[in-house]
C-alpha positions, 0 to 999 in steps of 0.5 A: 782728098789729095794723095799727100794728105792721105799719105801723111795721115797714113804715116801718122796712123801707122807710126801710132800703132795701127799698121793695118790702116796706115799701110792701107792709107799709104797704098791709097795715096800711091794709087791717087797719085802715080807720080808721088814722092818717094817717102810714100813708101816708108810706111810699107817699108817699115811695116815689112821690116817690123814683120820680119820680111826683110826682102820686101822691106828692101824692095820698098826701100829701093822704090823710095828713090830719094838719095839725099834724104837721110831716112833713105839710107836708114831704110836701105841699111836696116833690112840689108843688115838682117839679110847678111845672114843669107849667102853672098850670091843671094844678097848680091841678086837682091841688091843688084 
């Protein structure tokens, strides 16, 4: 099975509610193709955000590297908005 199919299936499974299996499949897809598309990171990004780990979610969002895709803006803004509670220096270190 190719990486695209595994990533696509993993995203459907995760968004359907089985986040553990979906993130495993997404990670497997990234390992199958080291030059994968940036959207392969969305499942891991949303899973970290769902768990309240906003730093990790932002790290995954920065790996997407698809600036023209509307969803990229969304995954960058969601954890950043929750990290505003941190002091500015710490937030600046995360974003830079």
